[in-house]
C-alpha positions in Angstrom: 0.0 0.0 0.0 1.1 3.6 -0.5 1.3 5.9 2.5 1.6 9.7 2.4 3.2 11.2 5.4 4.9 14.4 6.7 8.3 13.7 8.2 8.5 15.1 11.8 11.4 13.3 13.4 14.0 10.6 12.4 16.2 8.3 14.4 17.4 4.7 14.2 17.7 1.6 16.3 19.0 -1.9 15.9 16.3 -4.5 15.3 17.2 -8.2 14.7 20.8 -7.3 14.4 20.4 -4.8 11.6 19.9 -1.0 11.7 16.4 0.2 11.4 15.7 3.8 10.3 12.6 5.1 12.1 10.7 8.0 10.6 8.0 9.6 12.8 5.4 11.3 10.8 1.9 12.5 10.3 -0.3 11.1 7.6 -2.6 13.2 5.4 -5.5 11.9 7.6 -3.8 13.2 10.7 -2.6 9.9 12.1 0.7 9.8 13.9 2.8 6.9 12.6 6.2 5.3 12.4 7.7 4.3 9.1 10.7 1.9 9.4 13.3 1.1 6.8 15.7 -1.8 7.3 17.3 -1.7 3.8 20.0 0.8 4.4 23.6 0.2 5.7 26.3 2.5 7.0 29.5 2.9 4.9 32.6 5.0 4.4 35.3 5.5 1.8 39.0 4.5 1.9 41.4 6.5 -0.3 44.6 4.7 -1.2 45.7 1.3 -2.4 45.8 -1.0 0.7 46.2 -4.8 0.2 43.7 -7.2 1.7 41.4 -4.4 2.9 38.3 -6.5 3.5 40.2 -9.3 5.3 42.0 -6.8 7.5 38.8 -5.0 8.5 36.8 -8.2 9.0 39.0 -9.0 11.9 37.7 -5.9 13.7 34.0 -6.0 12.9 31.6 -7.5 10.3 32.0 -6.1 6.8 29.1 -6.5 4.4 31.0 -5.3 1.3 34.1 -3.6 0.0 33.8 -2.3 -3.6 36.0 -0.1 -5.8 34.1 3.1 -6.9 34.9 6.3 -8.8 33.9 9.6 -7.3 35.0 13.2 -7.5 37.1 14.8 -4.7 37.4 18.6 -5.0 36.1 18.3 -8.5 38.8 15.8 -9.6 38.1 12.1 -10.4 39.3 9.8 -7.7 39.2 6.0 -7.1 38.0 4.9 -3.7 37.0 1.8 -1.8 33.5 1.9 -0.4 33.4 -0.1 2.9 29.9 -1.1 4.0 29.4 -2.1 7.7 26.6 -4.0 9.3 25.7 -1.6 12.0 26.6 2.1 12.6 28.4 1.4 15.9 31.1 -0.6 14.0 32.0 2.3 11.7 34.3 4.0 14.2 36.4 0.8 14.8 36.5 0.0 11.1 37.7 3.6 10.3 40.5 3.4 12.9 41.5 0.0 11.6 41.6 1.2 8.0 43.7 4.2 8.9 46.3 1.9 10.5 46.8 -0.1 7.2 49.7 0.5 4.9 48.7 2.2 1.7 45.7 4.0 3.1 46.0 7.8 2.5 42.7 8.9 4.0 39.3 7.7 5.3 36.4 9.8 4.1 32.7 10.3 5.3 33.2 8.0 8.3 31.8 10.6 10.7 28.3 11.1 9.2 25.5 10.2 11.6 23.6 7.2 10.3 20.1 8.7 9.9 21.6 11.8 8.3 23.5 9.5 5.9 20.2 7.8 5.0 18.4 11.1 4.3 21.3 12.4 2.2 21.6 9.2 0.1 18.0 8.3 -0.5 16.7 11.9 -0.7 14.4 11.9 2.3 13.8 15.4 3.5 12.7 16.5 7.0 9.6 18.7 7.5 8.4 17.6 4.0 5.6 15.3 2.7 6.6 11.9 1.3 5.0 9.0 -0.5 6.2 5.5 0.4 5.2 1.9 -0.5 4.7 0.1 2.9 3.3 -2.9 4.6 1.7 -2.6 8.1 3.7 -4.1 10.9 2.0 -3.7 14.3 2.7 -0.8 16.6 5.6 1.0 18.2 5.1 3.1 21.3 1.4 3.1 20.6 1.9 4.4 17.1 0.9 2.4 14.0 4.1 1.0 12.5 4.8 0.6 8.8 7.7 -1.2 7.0 9.0 0.6 3.9 9.5 -1.6 0.9 11.7 1.1 -0.6 12.8 4.6 0.6 10.1 7.3 0.7 10.0 9.9 -2.1 9.5 13.6 -1.3 6.3 15.3 -2.7 7.8 18.6 -3.6 4.6 20.2 -4.9 3.3 20.1 -1.3 5.9 22.4 0.2 3.2 25.0 0.8 1.1 22.5 2.9 1.5 21.6 6.5 -0.2 18.9 8.6 -2.3 20.0 11.5 0.5 20.0 14.1 -0.2 19.7 17.8 2.0 22.3 19.5 2.7 22.9 23.2 4.9 25.6 24.6 6.3 25.2 28.2 8.4 27.1 30.7 9.6 26.1 34.1 10.3 28.3 37.2 12.5 26.9 40.0 12.9 27.8 43.6 16.1 29.9 43.9 16.5 31.2 47.4 20.2 30.5 47.2 20.9 32.3 43.9 21.4 30.1 40.9 19.1 27.1 41.4 20.6 23.6 41.8 18.5 20.6 40.6 20.0 18.5 43.3 18.3 20.7 45.9 15.8 23.2 44.5 12.4 22.2 43.3 10.6 23.1 40.1 7.7 25.2 41.5 5.8 25.7 38.2 5.6 24.2 34.8 3.5 26.6 32.7 2.0 25.4 29.4 0.1 26.9 26.4 -0.9 24.5 23.6 -2.7 24.6 20.3 -6.0 23.5 21.9 -6.2 26.9 23.4 -5.4 25.9 26.9 -3.0 28.0 29.0 -2.3 26.8 32.6 0.3 26.1 35.2 1.2 22.9 36.9 2.4 23.8 40.4 4.5 22.1 43.1 3.1 21.2 46.5 5.1 23.7 48.5 8.6 22.6 47.9 7.7 19.1 46.9 7.7 18.9 43.1 7.3 15.2 42.6 3.6 15.5 41.8 4.2 18.4 39.4 6.8 16.4 37.4 4.4 13.5 37.2 1.6 15.8 36.1 3.8 17.2 33.3 4.6 13.7 32.1 1.0 12.8 32.1 0.0 16.0 30.2 2.6 15.2 27.5 1.4 11.7 27.1 -2.3 12.7 26.9 -2.0 15.8 24.7 0.7 14.1 22.7 2.3 17.2 21.1 4.2 16.9 17.8 6.2 20.1 18.5 7.3 21.2 22.0 8.4 24.9 22.2 10.6 26.4 24.8 12.7 29.5 25.3 16.3 28.5 26.4 14.8 25.1 27.0 17.9 23.4 25.7 20.1 25.5 28.0 18.0 25.4 31.1 14.5 23.8 31.2 15.2 20.3 29.8 18.6 19.7 31.6 17.1 21.0 34.9 14.0 18.8 34.5 16.1 15.7 33.5 18.4 16.1 36.5 15.6 16.9 38.9 13.6 13.9 37.8 16.6 11.7 38.2 17.2 13.0 41.7 13.6 12.4 42.7 13.3 9.0 41.0 10.5 10.3 38.7 10.5 8.8 35.1 10.5 11.7 32.7 8.9 9.6 30.0 7.9 12.3 27.5 9.1 11.0 24.2 6.9 8.9 21.9 8.6 5.6 22.8 8.3 6.2 26.5 11.8 7.4 27.0 13.3 10.5 28.6 14.8 13.5 26.8 18.5 13.1 25.9 21.1 15.7 25.0 22.0 15.3 21.4 23.9 17.1 18.7 24.4 20.9 18.7 23.5 21.0 22.4 19.8 20.4 21.7 17.7 17.9 23.7 16.1 15.2 21.7 12.5 14.1 22.5 12.2 11.1 20.2 9.1 11.2 17.9 8.5 14.9 18.6 10.3 18.1 17.6 11.7 19.9 20.6 12.4 23.5 19.4 14.2 26.1 21.5 13.1 29.5 20.1 16.0 31.2 21.9 18.3 29.8 19.3 16.4 31.8 16.6 16.2 35.0 18.6 20.0 34.7 19.3 20.6 35.2 15.6 18.4 38.3 15.2 20.6 41.3 15.5 17.8 43.7 15.9 16.8 42.2 19.2 19.5 43.5 21.5 18.4 42.3 24.9 17.3 38.7 24.2 15.0 38.0 27.1 11.7 36.3 26.4 9.6 39.4 27.3 11.6 41.6 24.9 11.5 39.0 22.1 7.8 38.7 22.5 7.4 42.5 22.4 9.5 42.7 19.2 7.3 40.3 17.4 4.1 41.9 18.6 3.2 38.9 20.8 2.9 40.7 24.1 3.9 44.2 25.2 6.2 44.4 28.1 4.1 47.1 29.8 1.0 44.9 29.6 2.5 41.8 31.1 3.6 40.7 34.5 7.3 41.1 35.1 9.2 39.6 38.1 13.0 39.7 38.4 14.2 36.2 37.9 16.2 36.0 41.1 13.1 37.0 43.2 11.1 34.0 42.1 11.4 32.3 45.5 10.0 35.3 47.3 6.8 35.3 45.3 6.5 31.5 45.7 6.9 31.7 49.5 4.4 34.6 49.9 0.8 33.3 49.6 -0.4 36.8 48.8 2.0 37.2 45.9 1.9 33.6 44.6 -1.1 34.3 42.2 1.0 37.2 40.6 3.8 34.7 40.2 1.6 32.1 38.5 0.2 34.7 36.2 3.8 35.6 35.3 4.7 32.0 34.6 1.6 31.4 32.4 2.4 34.6 30.4 5.9 33.2 29.8 4.3 30.1 28.2 1.9 32.2 26.2 4.7 34.4 25.0 6.7 31.3 24.0 3.7 29.9 22.1 3.1 33.3 20.4 6.8 33.4 19.3 6.4 29.9 17.9 3.4 31.0 15.8 5.7 33.7 14.3 8.9 31.6 13.9 7.9 28.0 13.4 6.8 28.3 9.7 10.3 29.7 8.9 12.0 26.9 10.9 10.0 24.3 9.1 11.1 25.6 5.7 14.7 26.1 6.9 14.6 22.4 8.0 13.3 21.3 4.6 15.8 23.4 2.6 18.9 22.5 4.7 18.0 18.9 5.4 18.5 19.3 9.1 15.6 17.8 11.2 13.2 20.3 12.7 14.2 19.6 16.3 17.9 20.4 15.4 17.7 23.1 12.9 17.4 26.0 15.3 20.2 24.8 17.5 22.5 24.0 14.6 25.0 26.7 13.6 24.6 28.5 10.3 27.7 26.6 9.1 26.2 23.2 10.0 23.0 24.0 8.1 24.9 25.0 5.1 27.1 21.9 5.3 24.2 19.5 5.3 22.8 21.2 2.3 26.1 20.8 0.6 26.3 17.2 1.6 23.0 16.5 -0.3 24.3 18.3 -3.4 27.7 16.6 -3.2 26.1 13.1 -3.1 23.9 13.9 -6.1 26.9 15.2 -8.0 29.2 12.3 -7.1 31.4 14.5 -4.9 32.9 13.0 -1.7 32.8 15.3 1.3 36.2 16.2 2.8 36.9 15.5 6.4 36.8 18.2 9.1 40.3 19.3 10.2 41.8 21.1 13.1 42.9 24.4 11.6 44.9 27.3 13.0 43.0 30.6 13.1 43.5 32.6 9.9 42.5 36.2 9.3 41.6 37.9 6.0 40.5 41.3 5.0 36.8 41.7 5.3 34.3 43.9 3.4 34.7 47.6 3.2 33.3 49.7 6.1 33.5 53.5 5.7 34.4 55.6 8.7 31.2 57.5 9.6 31.2 61.1 10.6 29.5 61.4 14.0 26.2 63.3 13.9 22.5 63.2 13.2 21.4 62.7 9.6 17.9 63.3 8.1 16.2 61.2 5.4 18.8 58.5 4.9 18.2 55.8 2.3 19.8 52.3 2.8 20.6 50.6 -0.4 21.1 46.8 -0.1 23.1 44.8 -2.6 20.7 41.8 -2.7 22.6 38.5 -2.5 25.8 40.3 -3.3 28.2 37.6 -2.1 26.4 34.6 -3.8 26.3 36.7 -7.0 30.0 37.3 -6.9 30.7 33.6 -6.2 28.7 32.6 -9.2 29.9 35.3 -11.5 33.6 34.6 -10.8 33.3 30.9 -10.3 34.7 31.0 -6.7 34.9 27.6 -5.2 37.4 25.3 -3.5 37.6 23.1 -6.5 38.2 25.9 -9.0 41.0 27.6 -7.0 44.5 27.4 -8.5 47.4 27.0 -6.1 50.3 29.5 -6.5 52.7 28.1 -9.2 50.0 26.3 -11.1 49.8 27.5 -14.7 46.7 29.3 -16.0 44.4 26.7 -17.8 43.4 27.2 -21.4 39.9 28.3 -20.4 41.4 31.3 -18.5 41.0 32.5 -15.0 39.3 35.0 -12.8 41.7 37.0 -10.7 40.5 38.5 -7.4 41.5 42.2 -7.0 44.1 43.1 -4.3 44.7 39.5 -3.2 45.4 38.0 -6.6 43.9 34.6 -6.1 43.0 32.8 -9.3 40.0 30.6 -10.1 39.3 28.6 -13.3 36.6 30.1 -15.5 35.3 26.6 -16.3 34.0 24.1 -15.5 31.5 25.6 -13.1 32.6 24.9 -9.5 30.8 22.9 -6.9 29.7 25.9 -4.8 28.6 28.1 -7.8 26.5 25.1 -9.0 24.8 24.8 -5.6 24.2 28.5 -5.5 22.7 28.5 -9.0 20.4 25.7 -8.0 19.3 27.6 -4.9 18.7 30.8 -7.0 16.6 28.7 -9.5 14.6 27.1 -6.7 13.9 30.5 -5.1 12.7 31.9 -8.4 10.4 28.9 -8.9 8.9 29.4 -5.3 8.4 33.1 -5.9 6.7 32.3 -9.2 4.4 29.8 -7.4 3.5 32.6 -5.0 2.5 35.0 -7.7 -0.9 33.5 -8.2 -1.8 33.1 -4.5 -3.6 35.2 -2.0 -0.9 36.9 0.2 -3.1 36.1 3.2 -3.3 32.4 2.5 -1.4 29.8 4.5 0.2 28.4 1.4 1.5 31.9 0.3 3.0 32.5 3.8 4.7 29.1 3.9 6.1 29.6 0.4 7.3 33.0 1.4 9.1 31.5 4.3 10.6 28.9 2.0 12.0 31.5 -0.4 13.4 33.3 2.6 15.1 30.1 3.8 16.6 29.6 0.3 17.9 33.1 0.2 19.4 32.9 3.7 21.1 29.6 2.9 22.6 31.1 -0.3 23.8 34.2 1.5 25.4 32.0 4.2 27.6 30.2 1.7 30.4 32.9 1.8 30.6 32.7 5.5 30.8 29.0 5.4 33.9 29.1 3.2 35.7 31.0 5.9 34.4 28.9 8.8 37.2 26.9 10.3 34.9 24.0 11.1 33.8 23.6 7.5 34.5 20.5 5.5 34.8 22.6 2.3 36.8 25.4 4.1 38.8 27.6 1.8 40.2 30.8 3.1 41.2 32.0 -0.4 37.5 31.7 -1.6 36.2 33.8 1.3 39.1 36.3 0.9 38.4 36.7 -2.8 34.6 37.2 -2.2 35.3 40.2 0.0 38.0 41.5 -2.3 35.5 41.5 -5.3 32.9 43.1 -3.0 35.2 45.9 -1.8 36.0 46.6 -5.4 32.4 46.8 -6.4 31.3 48.9 -3.4 34.1 51.5 -4.0 33.2 51.7 -7.6 29.5 52.4 -6.7 30.5 54.9 -4.1 32.6 56.8 -6.6 29.7 56.7 -9.1 27.3 58.0 -6.5 29.6 60.9 -5.6 30.1 61.8 -9.2 26.3 61.8 -9.6 26.0 64.3 -6.8 24.6 61.9 -4.2 25.9 62.4 -0.7 27.3 59.0 0.6 27.0 58.9 4.3 28.2 55.3 5.2 29.0 52.0 3.6 29.1 48.6 5.4 29.7 45.3 3.7 26.8 45.0 1.2 24.9 48.2 2.1 25.2 51.8 1.2 23.7 54.7 3.2 23.0 57.8 1.1 21.0 61.0 1.4 17.7 60.2 -0.1 17.0 61.8 -3.4 15.3 61.1 -6.7 18.7 60.2 -8.2 18.9 56.9 -6.2 17.4 55.1 -9.2 20.6 56.0 -11.1 22.7 54.0 -8.6 20.3 51.0 -8.9 20.4 51.0 -12.7 24.2 51.4 -12.7 24.8 48.4 -10.4 22.4 46.2 -12.4 23.9 47.2 -15.7 27.6 47.0 -14.8 27.8 44.2 -12.3 24.5 42.3 -12.9 23.8 42.4 -9.2 20.5 43.4 -7.9 20.4 46.4 -5.5 17.3 47.7 -3.9 16.1 50.4 -1.5 15.8 48.5 1.7 14.7 51.2 4.1 14.6 54.9 4.8 15.5 56.4 8.1 13.8 59.7 9.1 16.8 60.3 11.4 20.0 58.4 11.7 22.6 58.7 14.5 26.2 57.9 14.1 28.8 57.9 16.9 32.6 57.8 16.5 32.8 54.1 15.6 32.2 51.9 12.7 29.2 49.6 12.8 27.5 51.7 15.6 24.4 53.6 14.7 20.7 54.0 15.5 18.0 55.0 13.2 14.3 56.1 13.4 12.0 54.5 10.9 8.7 55.9 9.6 6.6 53.6 11.8 8.4 54.9 15.0 10.6 51.8 15.5 14.2 52.4 16.3 17.0 50.2 14.8 20.0 49.9 17.0 23.4 48.5 15.9 26.5 48.0 18.0 25.7 50.0 21.2 26.2 48.9 24.9 22.7 47.5 25.2 24.2 44.2 24.1 27.2 44.2 26.5 27.1 41.8 29.4 29.2 44.0 31.8 26.6 46.7 32.0 23.8 46.7 34.6 20.2 46.7 33.5 19.8 50.4 34.4 22.7 51.5 32.2 21.1 49.6 29.3 17.8 51.2 29.9 19.5 54.7 30.1 21.2 54.2 26.8 18.0 53.1 25.1 16.1 56.1 26.5 18.9 58.5 25.4 18.7 57.0 21.9 15.0 57.5 21.9 15.2 61.1 23.0 17.9 61.9 20.4 15.9 60.5 17.5 12.4 61.3 18.4 12.7 64.9 19.7 11.7 67.8 17.4 15.2 69.3 17.5 18.6 68.9 19.1 18.0 71.5 21.8 14.9 69.6 22.9 16.7 66.3 22.7 19.6 67.6 24.8 17.3 69.1 27.4 15.4 65.8 27.7 18.5 63.7 28.0 20.1 66.0 30.7 16.9 66.1 32.7 16.4 62.3 32.5 20.0 61.3 33.3 20.1 63.8 36.2 16.9 62.3 37.6 18.5 58.8 37.3 21.7 60.0 39.0 19.7 61.6 41.8 17.8 58.4 42.3 21.0 56.5 42.6 22.6 59.0 45.0 19.5 58.8 47.3 19.2 55.0 46.9 15.8 55.5 45.5 16.3 52.6 43.2 15.9 48.9 43.1 19.0 46.8 43.7 17.9 44.5 40.9 18.6 47.3 38.3 22.2 47.6 39.5 23.1 43.9 39.2 25.8 43.0 36.6 25.5 39.5 35.2 28.5 37.6 33.8 28.9 33.9 33.0 31.8 31.8 34.2 33.4 30.4 31.1 35.8 28.3 33.1 35.8 26.5 36.4 36.9 28.8 39.3 40.3 27.2 39.8 41.1 27.7 36.1 41.1 31.5 36.3 44.7 33.0 36.5 43.3 36.5 37.1 40.3 37.5 39.2 37.8 39.7 37.4 34.8 41.0 39.3 32.4 38.2 38.6 35.0 35.6 39.5 35.7 37.3 42.8 31.9 37.4 43.5 31.7 33.7 42.6 34.4 32.8 45.1 32.5 34.7 47.8 29.4 32.7 46.9 31.5 29.5 47.2 32.7 30.5 50.7 29.0 30.9 51.7 28.2 27.4 50.7 26.9 27.9 47.2 27.8 25.3 44.5 29.7 27.1 41.7 30.3 25.7 38.3 31.4 26.6 34.7 28.5 28.1 32.7 26.9 29.6 35.8 25.7 33.2 35.6 27.0 35.3 38.4 25.1 38.4 39.5 27.0 41.0 41.5 27.0 44.7 42.4 30.0 47.0 43.2 30.1 48.0 46.8 31.9 50.8 48.6 35.5 50.4 49.7 39.1 51.4 49.0 40.1 48.0 47.4 40.5 47.6 43.6 37.3 47.3 41.7 37.3 43.5 41.3 37.6 43.1 45.1 34.5 45.2 45.6 32.2 42.9 43.5 29.7 41.4 45.9 27.0 38.8 45.0 23.7 40.6 45.1 22.2 37.9 47.2 24.7 38.7 50.0 23.8 42.4 50.0 21.8 43.2 53.1 21.4 46.9 52.6 21.3 48.8 49.3 23.4 51.5 51.0 26.4 49.2 50.6 26.4 50.0 46.9 29.1 52.3 45.6 26.9 54.9 43.9 29.8 56.8 42.5 30.9 53.8 40.5 27.4 53.4 39.0 27.2 57.1 38.2 30.7 57.5 36.8 31.3 54.1 35.2 27.9 52.9 34.1 25.2 55.6 33.8 27.2 58.6 32.5 29.3 56.6 29.9 26.2 54.8 28.6 24.5 58.2 28.2 27.5 60.0 26.7 28.1 57.3 24.1 25.0 58.7 22.4 24.5 62.2 23.9 28.0 63.5 23.2 27.1 63.4 19.5 24.5 66.2 20.0 26.7 68.2 22.5 25.9 66.6 25.9 28.9 66.7 28.1 29.7 65.1 31.5 29.4 68.5 33.2 25.8 68.8 31.9 24.9 65.5 33.7 26.9 65.6 36.9 27.5 69.3 37.4 31.3 69.1 37.4 33.5 71.9 35.9 34.9 71.3 32.5 34.1 68.3 30.4 35.7 65.0 29.8 35.6 63.3 26.4 33.9 60.1 25.7 37.2 58.2 25.6 37.8 59.0 29.3 34.9 56.6 30.1 36.0 53.7 28.0 38.9 52.4 30.0 
């Protein structure tokens, strides 16, 4: 019989001594099923000319076959031996045994996960509909089980169709009276949930006994049976905490579809077999426009829930609200709003992640956690297999630098009506136009081939003009696919679900193409080639400088240039730039946005702009720095807002001075919450590994002396207190501060608030003396040490 299903999750097991691929899916009728395939075996390649290869390897582990094959390696024909093993667990031992043999030069593709190898070779694609010939074979984990007679085939025309997914978002809150919570000691006091049935609720602990709460959570997952579980930093906190807590209490965290517990897997994500566990924080972490990446700010950015309309509780005060019966309802409301916010973010982001999964070939539960480089690499693996290319091995490489794209030095100031011109897909266009690829690169000393070469400006690297390289071929395919998707969108209602899904797909294709340049310079890449990345930026610099000169000669005021964007004074002549770039370089350039006002400081890549709809873009300022307290971040955001939204500079300066003075006065009089002064830093090593003692390490050692368990990866919250010792020795854990008057107000005024404000305010003439009433004025640089 034929079965049509949408692939949600994939894994493998050993059944009857052979590997069994298990594909968890949803049929067109909405049934959850497992499709098993026992017809695929693990393999790898041996390069060289060893004698008695099969006999030698068979002494280590069973070998099903050894056959001579021809493939391409960096575009050149190569003869290899394909070694097929019986089970994936044997591959590592066989690889090591092969490497030890005389005559073996290299072992290739021995480090590819088995279920990923299966998808690459047979063409199965995650988050995609498939058709497969099957026979029914009982059940597995309560799901109907089918045995595939041959591998499933993707139904590409259904890329704009999704099954009716059951989705649940969850968030946990833990008791933290002793600072950072410890699952060996501190209970999970709430597990809040919002799901696609419309329910939003909280499972609560019985006082400080959370056994019942954990069991209720397991029961909920079993009964509702979600396909997708959404979290926010759930890979980094919620799942590991729940797993360890359940283990300590002897509670079976049986939430996957086979009755097992979550397990940490690749890319640091937690696998919940048969479901897609998606941590939305991984997506938000890649969005530069969101500077402070807390859940409440991400939800506000995407229009899910406004911060001033939701309940906000400082994270380190959770235990106080839990212990106080009068405040506990506020706390539970806060917890539920976290789950609701997470679910709302999922509604915005999940369609894109589904398409990114389908385009890259990375399963849905892994695609958000995977690095951009990993996503690109799995896409390349699929193309390489189809083109007969063998993937190179990953190597340990020394760090190499190369000259990046051009960035003009901005002149500090406020600019009106600034147009941003974006070179659409500039780097992919350059790579295709000049055939830039690892397999087309000519080493120094190699003669120019008859077909000629492209020579990169400045750096002089040479690339064959033909045949078309591996990377340009992949890029051309992505561009073609994107055009096809956009063509399919043209006849659809923009408000339809199919249109929106196809729009996300074309976006995923564009993002993958644009990431190809960065992949070439990523040290962890299989197809790493510094010379390719270096040549791309060389060509880009050459093009951007040419366009800047044209703009200036045309009489257009060029304000700033950065990588593949040009900031110019808006005028009707902008079309001349667009036409010039299209005609001369065959690269699309478009008007991306217009800023009503744009603020530049003294540094490259630091600016803030006011858009027509009142939103403010912020790039490169302190709001992203971890060594600033929350109050300093808020001050800088407010100063940016006053600078850009005031009617004139005099009004802006007056508002800034008045506002910052009021903040300074509040600090001096201690009319401020200690929480706003806490500085958070993460321990990136164990305490005994630090050779110097920066403030957060000093604070961590104080916590350790008071009986707190300190470990690598822990976030340390501290404030600077009064005293004559050096700064690092005056860092005190906030939890040990008994009176806010211990705080060194001068430090916060002089080293946090004033520098944060001056970074912006100085551009419009605000000086230190305006803010603190001192004689004279120090420059911005005085505050940067």
